[in-house]
Each structure stands twice: as structure tokens, then as C-alpha cells.
C-alpha positions as CSV (number, residue, x, y, z in Angstrom):
1,X,-32.8,-1.5,-29.0
2,X,-31.3,-4.0,-26.7
3,X,-27.6,-4.0,-26.2
4,X,-25.2,-6.8,-25.3
5,X,-21.9,-6.8,-23.5
6,X,-20.0,-6.8,-26.8
7,X,-21.4,-3.3,-27.5
8,X,-19.5,-1.9,-24.4
9,X,-16.4,-4.2,-24.2
10,X,-13.4,-4.0,-26.5
11,X,-10.6,-6.6,-26.0
12,X,-7.4,-5.8,-27.9
13,X,-6.5,-8.3,-30.7
14,X,-3.3,-9.3,-28.9
15,X,-5.1,-10.1,-25.6
16,X,-8.1,-11.8,-27.5
17,X,-5.7,-14.0,-29.4
18,X,-3.8,-15.0,-26.2
19,X,-7.0,-15.8,-24.3
20,X,-8.3,-17.9,-27.2
21,X,-5.0,-19.8,-27.3
22,X,-5.0,-20.4,-23.6
23,X,-1.9,-18.3,-23.1
24,X,-1.1,-16.5,-19.8
25,X,-2.6,-13.0,-19.4
26,X,-2.4,-10.7,-16.4
27,X,-4.8,-7.8,-15.9
28,X,-3.6,-4.4,-14.6
29,X,-5.6,-1.5,-13.1
30,X,-5.7,2.0,-14.4
31,X,-6.7,4.1,-11.4
32,X,-3.0,4.1,-10.5
33,X,-2.4,5.8,-13.9
34,X,-5.3,8.3,-13.7
35,X,-5.3,9.0,-10.0
36,X,-2.2,7.5,-8.3
37,X,0.7,9.5,-9.4
38,X,1.4,12.7,-11.4
39,X,2.7,12.6,-15.0
40,X,5.1,11.2,-16.1
41,X,5.6,9.0,-13.1
42,X,2.2,7.4,-13.6
43,X,3.0,6.4,-17.2
44,X,6.5,5.2,-16.2
45,X,5.2,2.8,-13.5
46,X,2.4,1.6,-15.7
47,X,4.8,0.6,-18.5
48,X,7.3,-0.9,-16.0
49,X,4.5,-3.2,-14.7
50,X,3.6,-4.2,-18.2
51,X,7.3,-5.0,-18.9
52,X,7.7,-7.0,-15.7
53,X,4.7,-9.2,-16.9
54,X,6.2,-9.7,-20.4
55,X,9.6,-10.4,-18.9
56,X,8.1,-13.2,-16.8
57,X,6.3,-14.9,-19.7
58,X,2.8,-13.5,-19.7
59,X,0.9,-10.8,-21.6
60,X,-0.2,-7.6,-19.8
61,X,-3.7,-6.4,-20.2
62,X,-4.2,-2.9,-18.7
63,X,-7.9,-2.2,-18.2
64,X,-9.7,1.2,-18.4
65,X,-12.7,2.9,-19.8
66,X,-12.1,5.1,-22.9
67,X,-14.9,7.3,-24.2
68,X,-17.5,4.9,-22.7
69,X,-15.9,1.7,-23.9
70,X,-14.4,-0.8,-21.5
71,X,-11.0,-1.5,-23.0
72,X,-9.0,-4.6,-22.0
73,X,-5.5,-4.2,-23.2
74,X,-4.9,-0.5,-23.4
75,X,-2.6,0.8,-26.2
76,X,0.4,3.0,-25.3
77,X,-1.5,6.0,-26.5
78,X,-4.5,5.1,-24.3
79,X,-2.3,4.7,-21.3
80,X,-0.8,8.1,-22.0
81,X,-4.2,9.6,-22.4
82,X,-5.4,8.4,-19.0
83,X,-2.1,9.5,-17.5
84,X,-2.5,13.1,-18.6
85,X,-6.2,13.8,-19.1
86,X,-8.2,15.6,-16.4
87,X,-11.6,14.6,-15.1
88,X,-11.1,10.9,-15.4
89,X,-13.7,9.1,-13.3
90,X,-12.4,6.7,-10.6
91,X,-14.4,3.6,-11.8
92,X,-15.5,1.0,-9.3
93,X,-18.6,-1.3,-9.7
94,X,-21.1,1.6,-9.0
95,X,-19.5,3.8,-11.6
96,X,-19.5,1.5,-14.6
97,X,-23.0,2.3,-15.8
98,X,-22.5,6.0,-15.4
99,X,-19.1,6.2,-17.1
100,X,-20.2,3.9,-20.0
101,X,-23.5,5.6,-20.6
102,X,-22.0,9.1,-20.6
103,X,-19.0,8.0,-22.7
104,X,-16.5,9.1,-20.1
105,X,-13.0,8.0,-19.4
106,X,-12.4,5.9,-16.3
107,X,-9.5,4.6,-14.3
108,X,-10.5,1.3,-12.9
109,X,-10.0,0.5,-9.2
110,X,-9.3,-3.0,-7.9
111,X,-13.0,-3.8,-8.0
112,X,-13.4,-2.1,-11.4
113,X,-10.5,-4.0,-12.9
114,X,-11.7,-7.3,-11.5
115,X,-15.0,-6.7,-13.3
116,X,-13.3,-5.9,-16.6
117,X,-11.0,-8.9,-16.3
118,X,-13.9,-11.2,-15.6
119,X,-15.8,-9.9,-18.6
120,X,-12.9,-10.7,-20.8
121,X,-12.1,-14.1,-19.2
122,X,-8.8,-13.1,-17.5
123,X,-8.1,-15.0,-14.3
124,X,-5.1,-13.2,-12.8
125,X,-4.8,-9.6,-11.9
126,X,-1.9,-7.7,-10.4
127,X,-2.2,-4.5,-8.3
128,X,-0.4,-2.7,-5.4
129,X,-2.7,-3.0,-2.5
130,X,-6.4,-3.7,-2.1
131,X,-8.9,-1.5,-0.3
132,X,-10.3,-2.6,3.0
133,X,-11.9,-1.5,6.3
134,X,-10.9,2.0,7.3
135,X,-9.3,2.8,10.6
136,X,-11.7,4.3,13.1
137,X,-14.9,3.6,11.1
138,X,-15.7,-0.1,10.7
139,X,-18.6,0.9,8.4
140,X,-16.3,2.5,5.8
141,X,-15.5,-0.6,3.8
142,X,-14.0,-0.6,0.3
143,X,-16.0,-2.1,-2.6
144,X,-12.8,-4.2,-3.3
145,X,-13.6,-6.6,-0.5
146,X,-17.1,-7.3,-1.8
147,X,-15.8,-7.7,-5.3
148,X,-13.3,-10.3,-4.1
149,X,-16.3,-12.1,-2.5
150,X,-18.2,-12.4,-5.8
151,X,-15.9,-12.1,-8.8
152,X,-13.8,-15.0,-9.9
153,X,-10.4,-13.4,-10.4
154,X,-7.2,-14.1,-8.5
155,X,-5.7,-10.8,-7.2
156,X,-2.0,-10.5,-6.5
157,X,-1.1,-7.7,-4.2
158,X,1.1,-6.5,-1.2
159,X,-1.8,-6.8,1.2
160,X,-4.2,-4.0,2.0
161,X,-3.2,-0.3,1.7
162,X,-1.2,0.7,4.8
163,X,-3.7,3.4,5.8
164,X,-6.4,0.7,6.5
165,X,-7.3,-1.4,9.5
166,X,-5.4,-4.6,8.7
167,X,-7.0,-7.0,11.3
168,X,-10.6,-5.9,10.4
169,X,-9.8,-6.2,6.7
170,X,-8.6,-9.8,7.1
171,X,-11.7,-10.6,9.3
172,X,-14.0,-9.3,6.5
173,X,-12.2,-11.4,3.9
174,X,-12.7,-14.4,6.2
175,X,-16.4,-13.7,6.6
176,X,-16.8,-13.4,2.8
177,X,-15.0,-16.7,2.2
178,X,-12.0,-15.2,0.4
179,X,-8.8,-17.4,0.7
180,X,-5.6,-15.4,1.5
181,X,-2.4,-17.1,0.2
182,X,1.0,-15.8,1.3
183,X,3.5,-16.1,-1.6
184,X,6.7,-17.0,0.1
185,X,5.4,-15.5,3.4
186,X,3.6,-16.8,6.5
187,X,2.1,-13.4,7.3
188,X,-0.1,-10.8,5.7
189,X,2.2,-8.1,4.2
190,X,1.9,-4.6,5.6
191,X,2.0,-3.0,2.2
192,X,5.0,-0.6,2.8
193,X,6.2,-3.2,5.4
194,X,7.2,-6.8,4.8
195,X,4.8,-8.1,7.5
196,X,1.8,-6.9,9.4
197,X,2.3,-9.7,11.9
198,X,-1.1,-11.2,11.0
199,X,-1.3,-14.8,9.6
200,X,-2.4,-15.7,6.1
201,X,-4.6,-18.8,5.5
202,X,-1.8,-20.7,3.9
203,X,1.7,-20.2,2.6
204,X,3.0,-21.3,-0.8
205,X,6.4,-20.9,-2.3
206,X,5.4,-22.4,-5.7
207,X,3.4,-20.6,-8.5
208,X,2.1,-24.0,-9.6
209,X,0.8,-24.8,-6.2
210,X,-1.0,-21.4,-6.1
211,X,-2.4,-22.0,-9.5
212,X,-3.9,-25.4,-8.4
213,X,-5.4,-23.8,-5.3
214,X,-7.0,-21.1,-7.5
215,X,-8.4,-23.6,-10.0
216,X,-9.6,-26.0,-7.4
217,X,-11.5,-23.1,-5.6
218,X,-13.4,-22.5,-8.7
219,X,-13.8,-26.1,-9.7
220,X,-15.6,-26.7,-6.4
221,X,-18.1,-24.1,-7.4
222,X,-17.0,-21.6,-4.7
223,X,-17.7,-18.0,-5.7
224,X,-15.4,-15.0,-5.7
225,X,-11.7,-14.5,-6.0
226,X,-8.5,-15.6,-4.3
227,X,-6.1,-13.1,-2.7
228,X,-2.4,-13.8,-3.2
229,X,-0.1,-11.6,-1.1
230,X,3.5,-10.7,-1.9
231,X,5.7,-8.8,0.5
232,X,7.4,-5.7,-0.8
233,X,11.1,-5.9,-1.6
234,X,12.8,-6.3,1.8
235,X,15.7,-4.0,1.0
236,X,13.3,-1.0,0.5
237,X,10.5,-1.9,2.9
238,X,9.7,0.2,6.0
239,X,9.3,-1.3,9.4
240,X,5.7,-2.0,10.4
241,X,6.1,0.1,13.5
242,X,7.2,3.1,11.5
243,X,4.3,2.7,9.1
244,X,1.8,2.3,11.9
245,X,3.1,5.4,13.7
246,X,3.1,7.5,10.6
247,X,-0.4,6.4,9.5
248,X,-1.8,7.0,13.0
249,X,-0.4,10.6,13.0
250,X,-1.8,11.2,9.5
251,X,-5.2,9.9,10.6
252,X,-5.2,12.1,13.7
253,X,-4.4,15.2,11.5
254,X,-7.2,14.3,9.1
255,X,-9.7,14.1,12.0
256,X,-8.5,17.5,13.4
257,X,-8.8,19.1,9.9
258,X,-12.2,17.6,9.2
259,X,-11.0,15.5,6.2
260,X,-13.5,12.8,5.4
261,X,-15.0,10.9,2.5
262,X,-13.3,10.8,-0.9
263,X,-10.6,13.3,0.3
264,X,-9.4,11.1,3.1
265,X,-7.3,8.5,1.2
266,X,-5.4,11.1,-0.9
267,X,-4.8,13.1,2.3
268,X,-3.5,10.2,4.3
269,X,-1.2,8.9,1.5
270,X,0.1,12.3,0.8
271,X,1.0,12.8,4.5
272,X,2.6,9.4,4.7
273,X,4.8,10.3,1.7
274,X,5.8,13.5,3.3
275,X,6.5,12.0,6.7
276,X,8.6,9.2,5.3
277,X,10.6,11.6,3.1
278,X,9.3,9.9,-0.1
279,X,10.5,6.4,1.0
280,X,6.9,5.1,1.0
281,X,6.4,6.1,-2.7
282,X,9.7,4.3,-3.6
283,X,8.5,1.2,-1.9
284,X,5.1,1.5,-3.6
285,X,6.7,1.6,-7.0
286,X,8.9,-1.4,-6.3
287,X,6.1,-3.5,-4.9
288,X,3.9,-2.8,-8.0
289,X,6.7,-4.2,-10.3
290,X,7.4,-7.1,-8.0
291,X,3.7,-8.0,-7.8
292,X,3.4,-7.9,-11.6
293,X,6.3,-10.3,-12.0
294,X,4.8,-12.7,-9.4
295,X,1.3,-12.5,-11.1
296,X,2.9,-13.4,-14.4
297,X,4.5,-16.5,-12.8
298,X,1.1,-17.5,-11.4
299,X,-0.7,-16.9,-14.7
300,X,1.8,-19.0,-16.6
301,X,1.3,-21.8,-14.1
302,X,-2.5,-21.5,-14.3
303,X,-2.3,-21.6,-18.1
304,X,-0.2,-24.8,-17.9
305,X,-2.8,-26.7,-15.9
């Protein structure tokens, strides 16, 4: 028997009603919940991001896979389940069919969340940092970049994760035709740092202006998403020089210890947390909440167009 998307996709009544009425909705990822932090910190940051979106006038829609169903607008119980359950699949584009067919639970990555948001008709998505081109291996490229090139969702973030090759990541985005907007910044944020020193395609200090750029990009029939970058809170941010030094040290240690593949990112992030005395984790939490608020402002402006 043939199946349609509605057999695999469940949009919460609150989110469905908001989308039908043209109200602002912001998607949130769930790999942060399932894989980013231990309990209860993962649950606390997830609910804090949802609150920031509501406080800024939009409706949060956390996306995840629950028992093989793509759920848009997770309930509090579902968020707690992903936050505590073991063996949750990290779900990017390649994992969707596997997780759904086998009725697994999945925490959606940036790419995975963009897919779920597009299925539901959500145009704005907030996250911490996108994946990108890895340092030392230009062939190790996150699926997030390809998703940005093909899926029409605006992604609000603090740039690419600090462990990545920032210049090559921006070059890849340029090659794939993804516009990079700096929200109240002229430079690409350095994730844990306010600036990487690299220029963005354009700066905008106004959510309404950003919303018009996003809508016009799609009105022109151009494919893919738009990247909106927001610097982390300046009072907590690390210097770019410190971040670069710490990440370089961690990368060297990983090479010496033979850490590669799926184990590399957790190793690098863990060492960065250790070497910064936990300050990088504090910045990460703060930027997630700040991005969620900014995404809500942009979603409200987009809905008003």
C-alpha cells in the first residue's frame, strides 16, 4: 500500500493552527536535547529556548522523531523523553528513512530540522551553530551546508561551530548560493567569539529588512535557505584568538590519539569545554537563547509581510 507524507508527519494542533492562521512559528532542533548535553541541562536549555521564542511573540516548534513519527511541536513529555532516553539516533537527511521505517527515536540535526520544518511549512529555524567544513580535511563537509543549498528555510545561528574551518565553510556557502546575513554585525560570528573576522554578505539591523530579503530570495525562485548570523552575548563571549588556540590544541590531540569520524566532534567539544574551564559551555547556552529570541523577531516580521 502506498503511503503519503501525512502517514509519517505529525504537526501539533497548536503549531498547525498557528501556521494555518499565518502566525509566526520558529522551529527548534532536537539533537541538542538528545546528544548535546546531559540531563537535566539538555531539558533546561530546550525549554529556555522555547520560552525565549514565546517571549518575543512567536510560537516554538521543537522537531524530533518519536517512535518513527516526525513530530513538529514536541510536547514537554516528548522533550523529556529525548533528553533522557538512550540510543536516540542523530537524524540528518540520510537517517530519516532508517529512523522512520524502524520506528526509532531521533534527535534532528540542523539539516534534519530544516527538512522537518519544510515539511510542515515553517520558514524560520533557530539553532546554535551550523556544521561546516572540518579543519584539516576539506572533504569532511557537514550535510548542513548542502541542506542550506536546497531547503527553503531561514536558519538563525551564531555562525559555524568553532571547531570548523570558518573560511572554507563560508566559501562553500558562497559556492552553493546561500546568502549570509549578519544581524547587527558586519562579520561572521565565531560561535564562542563575537567575530571570526570574516565578512558576511550583508548586514541588517532590522528584522523586517531581513524578512524582506528572505521572502524576496524565494519569490525570485532561488533555491535553498538563507543564513542569518547573530553574535553571542558580548559579555560572555571568548576572544577569537583564544578559541582558535584551544581548538587547534584539541585538534592536534585528536590526531595524536587517532580520534576520527563520528567521535571527533564530541572529543573536540569536550576538550574545548575542559580547556576553557566551562566558559565555552556557558557561552553556548547563552547564544542558543539569544538566537531563539532573534529568530522569533524575524519570524514575526516575516508573518507580517
